[in-house]
PyMOL CGO cylinders between C-alpha atoms (Angstrom):
from pymol import cmd
from pymol.cgo import CYLINDER

trace = [
    CYLINDER, 32.39, -37.17, 243.40, 32.85, -40.82, 242.80, 0.3, 1, 1, 1, 1, 1, 1,
    CYLINDER, 32.85, -40.82, 242.80, 35.77, -42.05, 240.82, 0.3, 1, 1, 1, 1, 1, 1,
    CYLINDER, 35.77, -42.05, 240.82, 35.14, -41.64, 237.11, 0.3, 1, 1, 1, 1, 1, 1,
    CYLINDER, 35.14, -41.64, 237.11, 32.20, -39.24, 237.60, 0.3, 1, 1, 1, 1, 1, 1,
    CYLINDER, 32.20, -39.24, 237.60, 32.87, -35.62, 236.82, 0.3, 1, 1, 1, 1, 1, 1,
    CYLINDER, 32.87, -35.62, 236.82, 30.82, -32.44, 236.64, 0.3, 1, 1, 1, 1, 1, 1,
    CYLINDER, 30.82, -32.44, 236.64, 32.19, -29.29, 235.09, 0.3, 1, 1, 1, 1, 1, 1,
    CYLINDER, 32.19, -29.29, 235.09, 30.40, -25.96, 235.02, 0.3, 1, 1, 1, 1, 1, 1,
    CYLINDER, 30.40, -25.96, 235.02, 31.47, -23.13, 232.74, 0.3, 1, 1, 1, 1, 1, 1,
    CYLINDER, 31.47, -23.13, 232.74, 30.05, -19.69, 232.08, 0.3, 1, 1, 1, 1, 1, 1,
    CYLINDER, 30.05, -19.69, 232.08, 28.95, -19.46, 228.48, 0.3, 1, 1, 1, 1, 1, 1,
    CYLINDER, 28.95, -19.46, 228.48, 28.00, -16.67, 226.11, 0.3, 1, 1, 1, 1, 1, 1,
    CYLINDER, 28.00, -16.67, 226.11, 25.84, -18.96, 223.99, 0.3, 1, 1, 1, 1, 1, 1,
    CYLINDER, 25.84, -18.96, 223.99, 22.34, -17.76, 223.22, 0.3, 1, 1, 1, 1, 1, 1,
    CYLINDER, 22.34, -17.76, 223.22, 19.87, -20.13, 224.85, 0.3, 1, 1, 1, 1, 1, 1,
    CYLINDER, 19.87, -20.13, 224.85, 16.14, -19.81, 224.23, 0.3, 1, 1, 1, 1, 1, 1,
    CYLINDER, 16.14, -19.81, 224.23, 13.35, -22.00, 225.53, 0.3, 1, 1, 1, 1, 1, 1,
    CYLINDER, 13.35, -22.00, 225.53, 10.01, -21.92, 223.73, 0.3, 1, 1, 1, 1, 1, 1,
    CYLINDER, 10.01, -21.92, 223.73, 7.00, -24.06, 224.58, 0.3, 1, 1, 1, 1, 1, 1,
    CYLINDER, 7.00, -24.06, 224.58, 3.64, -23.78, 222.86, 0.3, 1, 1, 1, 1, 1, 1,
    CYLINDER, 3.64, -23.78, 222.86, 4.77, -20.67, 220.99, 0.3, 1, 1, 1, 1, 1, 1,
    CYLINDER, 4.77, -20.67, 220.99, 5.65, -18.86, 224.22, 0.3, 1, 1, 1, 1, 1, 1,
    CYLINDER, 5.65, -18.86, 224.22, 9.20, -17.89, 225.23, 0.3, 1, 1, 1, 1, 1, 1,
    CYLINDER, 9.20, -17.89, 225.23, 9.84, -19.31, 228.70, 0.3, 1, 1, 1, 1, 1, 1,
    CYLINDER, 9.84, -19.31, 228.70, 13.50, -18.34, 228.98, 0.3, 1, 1, 1, 1, 1, 1,
    CYLINDER, 13.50, -18.34, 228.98, 16.13, -16.50, 226.98, 0.3, 1, 1, 1, 1, 1, 1,
    CYLINDER, 16.13, -16.50, 226.98, 19.69, -15.69, 227.97, 0.3, 1, 1, 1, 1, 1, 1,
    CYLINDER, 19.69, -15.69, 227.97, 23.19, -14.95, 226.70, 0.3, 1, 1, 1, 1, 1, 1,
    CYLINDER, 23.19, -14.95, 226.70, 24.75, -15.96, 230.03, 0.3, 1, 1, 1, 1, 1, 1,
    CYLINDER, 24.75, -15.96, 230.03, 23.89, -19.59, 230.75, 0.3, 1, 1, 1, 1, 1, 1,
    CYLINDER, 23.89, -19.59, 230.75, 26.01, -21.98, 232.73, 0.3, 1, 1, 1, 1, 1, 1,
    CYLINDER, 26.01, -21.98, 232.73, 27.05, -25.05, 230.73, 0.3, 1, 1, 1, 1, 1, 1,
    CYLINDER, 27.05, -25.05, 230.73, 27.01, -28.12, 232.92, 0.3, 1, 1, 1, 1, 1, 1,
    CYLINDER, 27.01, -28.12, 232.92, 28.74, -31.25, 231.67, 0.3, 1, 1, 1, 1, 1, 1,
    CYLINDER, 28.74, -31.25, 231.67, 28.25, -34.43, 233.64, 0.3, 1, 1, 1, 1, 1, 1,
    CYLINDER, 28.25, -34.43, 233.64, 29.57, -37.91, 232.96, 0.3, 1, 1, 1, 1, 1, 1,
    CYLINDER, 29.57, -37.91, 232.96, 26.96, -39.93, 231.06, 0.3, 1, 1, 1, 1, 1, 1,
    CYLINDER, 26.96, -39.93, 231.06, 24.58, -36.99, 230.52, 0.3, 1, 1, 1, 1, 1, 1,
    CYLINDER, 24.58, -36.99, 230.52, 24.01, -34.50, 227.70, 0.3, 1, 1, 1, 1, 1, 1,
    CYLINDER, 24.01, -34.50, 227.70, 25.27, -30.93, 228.15, 0.3, 1, 1, 1, 1, 1, 1,
    CYLINDER, 25.27, -30.93, 228.15, 22.68, -28.99, 230.14, 0.3, 1, 1, 1, 1, 1, 1,
    CYLINDER, 22.68, -28.99, 230.14, 22.23, -25.24, 230.14, 0.3, 1, 1, 1, 1, 1, 1,
    CYLINDER, 22.23, -25.24, 230.14, 21.35, -23.63, 233.46, 0.3, 1, 1, 1, 1, 1, 1,
    CYLINDER, 21.35, -23.63, 233.46, 19.66, -20.27, 232.93, 0.3, 1, 1, 1, 1, 1, 1,
    CYLINDER, 19.66, -20.27, 232.93, 19.77, -17.45, 235.53, 0.3, 1, 1, 1, 1, 1, 1,
    CYLINDER, 19.77, -17.45, 235.53, 16.45, -16.90, 237.30, 0.3, 1, 1, 1, 1, 1, 1,
    CYLINDER, 16.45, -16.90, 237.30, 16.25, -13.32, 235.97, 0.3, 1, 1, 1, 1, 1, 1,
    CYLINDER, 16.25, -13.32, 235.97, 16.08, -14.71, 232.42, 0.3, 1, 1, 1, 1, 1, 1,
    CYLINDER, 16.08, -14.71, 232.42, 13.29, -17.23, 233.10, 0.3, 1, 1, 1, 1, 1, 1,
    CYLINDER, 13.29, -17.23, 233.10, 9.55, -16.43, 232.97, 0.3, 1, 1, 1, 1, 1, 1,
    CYLINDER, 9.55, -16.43, 232.97, 8.92, -17.78, 236.45, 0.3, 1, 1, 1, 1, 1, 1,
    CYLINDER, 8.92, -17.78, 236.45, 5.49, -16.13, 236.40, 0.3, 1, 1, 1, 1, 1, 1,
    CYLINDER, 5.49, -16.13, 236.40, 4.39, -18.77, 233.85, 0.3, 1, 1, 1, 1, 1, 1,
    CYLINDER, 4.39, -18.77, 233.85, 5.65, -21.75, 235.86, 0.3, 1, 1, 1, 1, 1, 1,
    CYLINDER, 5.65, -21.75, 235.86, 3.97, -23.54, 238.75, 0.3, 1, 1, 1, 1, 1, 1,
    CYLINDER, 3.97, -23.54, 238.75, 5.98, -25.37, 241.42, 0.3, 1, 1, 1, 1, 1, 1,
    CYLINDER, 5.98, -25.37, 241.42, 5.57, -29.13, 241.21, 0.3, 1, 1, 1, 1, 1, 1,
    CYLINDER, 5.57, -29.13, 241.21, 5.41, -31.71, 243.99, 0.3, 1, 1, 1, 1, 1, 1,
    CYLINDER, 5.41, -31.71, 243.99, 8.25, -33.58, 242.24, 0.3, 1, 1, 1, 1, 1, 1,
    CYLINDER, 8.25, -33.58, 242.24, 11.69, -33.73, 243.81, 0.3, 1, 1, 1, 1, 1, 1,
    CYLINDER, 11.69, -33.73, 243.81, 14.61, -35.90, 242.80, 0.3, 1, 1, 1, 1, 1, 1,
    CYLINDER, 14.61, -35.90, 242.80, 17.95, -36.46, 244.46, 0.3, 1, 1, 1, 1, 1, 1,
    CYLINDER, 17.95, -36.46, 244.46, 21.26, -36.44, 242.62, 0.3, 1, 1, 1, 1, 1, 1,
    CYLINDER, 21.26, -36.44, 242.62, 24.17, -37.73, 244.70, 0.3, 1, 1, 1, 1, 1, 1,
    CYLINDER, 24.17, -37.73, 244.70, 26.42, -35.12, 243.07, 0.3, 1, 1, 1, 1, 1, 1,
    CYLINDER, 26.42, -35.12, 243.07, 24.20, -32.03, 242.80, 0.3, 1, 1, 1, 1, 1, 1,
    CYLINDER, 24.20, -32.03, 242.80, 21.67, -32.38, 245.63, 0.3, 1, 1, 1, 1, 1, 1,
    CYLINDER, 21.67, -32.38, 245.63, 17.86, -32.27, 245.66, 0.3, 1, 1, 1, 1, 1, 1,
    CYLINDER, 17.86, -32.27, 245.66, 16.16, -30.88, 242.57, 0.3, 1, 1, 1, 1, 1, 1,
    CYLINDER, 16.16, -30.88, 242.57, 12.82, -29.07, 242.59, 0.3, 1, 1, 1, 1, 1, 1,
    CYLINDER, 12.82, -29.07, 242.59, 10.61, -28.97, 239.49, 0.3, 1, 1, 1, 1, 1, 1,
    CYLINDER, 10.61, -28.97, 239.49, 8.19, -26.52, 237.89, 0.3, 1, 1, 1, 1, 1, 1,
    CYLINDER, 8.19, -26.52, 237.89, 5.42, -27.17, 235.38, 0.3, 1, 1, 1, 1, 1, 1,
    CYLINDER, 5.42, -27.17, 235.38, 3.17, -25.61, 232.77, 0.3, 1, 1, 1, 1, 1, 1,
    CYLINDER, 3.17, -25.61, 232.77, -0.48, -26.70, 232.60, 0.3, 1, 1, 1, 1, 1, 1,
    CYLINDER, -0.48, -26.70, 232.60, 0.31, -28.95, 229.60, 0.3, 1, 1, 1, 1, 1, 1,
    CYLINDER, 0.31, -28.95, 229.60, 3.91, -29.82, 230.50, 0.3, 1, 1, 1, 1, 1, 1,
    CYLINDER, 3.91, -29.82, 230.50, 4.53, -31.34, 233.93, 0.3, 1, 1, 1, 1, 1, 1,
    CYLINDER, 4.53, -31.34, 233.93, 8.01, -31.05, 235.39, 0.3, 1, 1, 1, 1, 1, 1,
    CYLINDER, 8.01, -31.05, 235.39, 9.30, -29.14, 232.37, 0.3, 1, 1, 1, 1, 1, 1,
    CYLINDER, 9.30, -29.14, 232.37, 12.02, -27.32, 234.28, 0.3, 1, 1, 1, 1, 1, 1,
    CYLINDER, 12.02, -27.32, 234.28, 14.15, -28.03, 237.31, 0.3, 1, 1, 1, 1, 1, 1,
    CYLINDER, 14.15, -28.03, 237.31, 16.63, -26.35, 239.58, 0.3, 1, 1, 1, 1, 1, 1,
    CYLINDER, 16.63, -26.35, 239.58, 18.65, -26.96, 242.70, 0.3, 1, 1, 1, 1, 1, 1,
    CYLINDER, 18.65, -26.96, 242.70, 17.57, -24.44, 245.37, 0.3, 1, 1, 1, 1, 1, 1,
    CYLINDER, 17.57, -24.44, 245.37, 20.30, -25.67, 247.72, 0.3, 1, 1, 1, 1, 1, 1,
    CYLINDER, 20.30, -25.67, 247.72, 22.94, -27.40, 245.57, 0.3, 1, 1, 1, 1, 1, 1,
    CYLINDER, 22.94, -27.40, 245.57, 25.91, -29.27, 246.98, 0.3, 1, 1, 1, 1, 1, 1,
    CYLINDER, 25.91, -29.27, 246.98, 29.09, -27.24, 247.49, 0.3, 1, 1, 1, 1, 1, 1,
    CYLINDER, 29.09, -27.24, 247.49, 30.83, -28.61, 244.38, 0.3, 1, 1, 1, 1, 1, 1,
    CYLINDER, 30.83, -28.61, 244.38, 28.13, -27.20, 242.09, 0.3, 1, 1, 1, 1, 1, 1,
    CYLINDER, 28.13, -27.20, 242.09, 27.13, -24.10, 244.08, 0.3, 1, 1, 1, 1, 1, 1,
    CYLINDER, 27.13, -24.10, 244.08, 27.10, -21.95, 240.90, 0.3, 1, 1, 1, 1, 1, 1,
    CYLINDER, 27.10, -21.95, 240.90, 23.82, -23.55, 239.72, 0.3, 1, 1, 1, 1, 1, 1,
    CYLINDER, 23.82, -23.55, 239.72, 21.87, -22.05, 242.64, 0.3, 1, 1, 1, 1, 1, 1,
    CYLINDER, 21.87, -22.05, 242.64, 19.20, -19.64, 241.32, 0.3, 1, 1, 1, 1, 1, 1,
    CYLINDER, 19.20, -19.64, 241.32, 19.48, -21.15, 237.82, 0.3, 1, 1, 1, 1, 1, 1,
    CYLINDER, 19.48, -21.15, 237.82, 16.91, -23.25, 235.96, 0.3, 1, 1, 1, 1, 1, 1,
    CYLINDER, 16.91, -23.25, 235.96, 17.32, -26.04, 233.46, 0.3, 1, 1, 1, 1, 1, 1,
    CYLINDER, 17.32, -26.04, 233.46, 14.87, -27.15, 230.77, 0.3, 1, 1, 1, 1, 1, 1,
    CYLINDER, 14.87, -27.15, 230.77, 14.70, -30.51, 229.02, 0.3, 1, 1, 1, 1, 1, 1,
    CYLINDER, 14.70, -30.51, 229.02, 14.56, -28.83, 225.62, 0.3, 1, 1, 1, 1, 1, 1,
    CYLINDER, 14.56, -28.83, 225.62, 16.36, -25.60, 224.78, 0.3, 1, 1, 1, 1, 1, 1,
    CYLINDER, 16.36, -25.60, 224.78, 17.46, -24.02, 221.50, 0.3, 1, 1, 1, 1, 1, 1,
    CYLINDER, 17.46, -24.02, 221.50, 21.12, -23.11, 221.61, 0.3, 1, 1, 1, 1, 1, 1,
    CYLINDER, 21.12, -23.11, 221.61, 22.92, -20.85, 219.13, 0.3, 1, 1, 1, 1, 1, 1,
]
cmd.load_cgo(trace, "trace")
């Protein structure tokens, strides 16, 4: 990582729930909390706790110099609502098979 840029990942027991259009898309008590310089805390949810059956893979991909290439998934009315890193860089390997949403309720 570049000087001054840090990423920390911690296992959390926070309750994270993602609802869109009245439908629960994800709910977990075992998210990963990812803190990255200059970014809000993001919660990465294990694949088993995400309703992948409701999501459609998107053509969108973005590249993070620290985490790798992100893939995105959409709902019919919410493009690129969720992302994940199918093959993350070694320093953030824990986020493999986890998904992150732009908006999540945390308690």
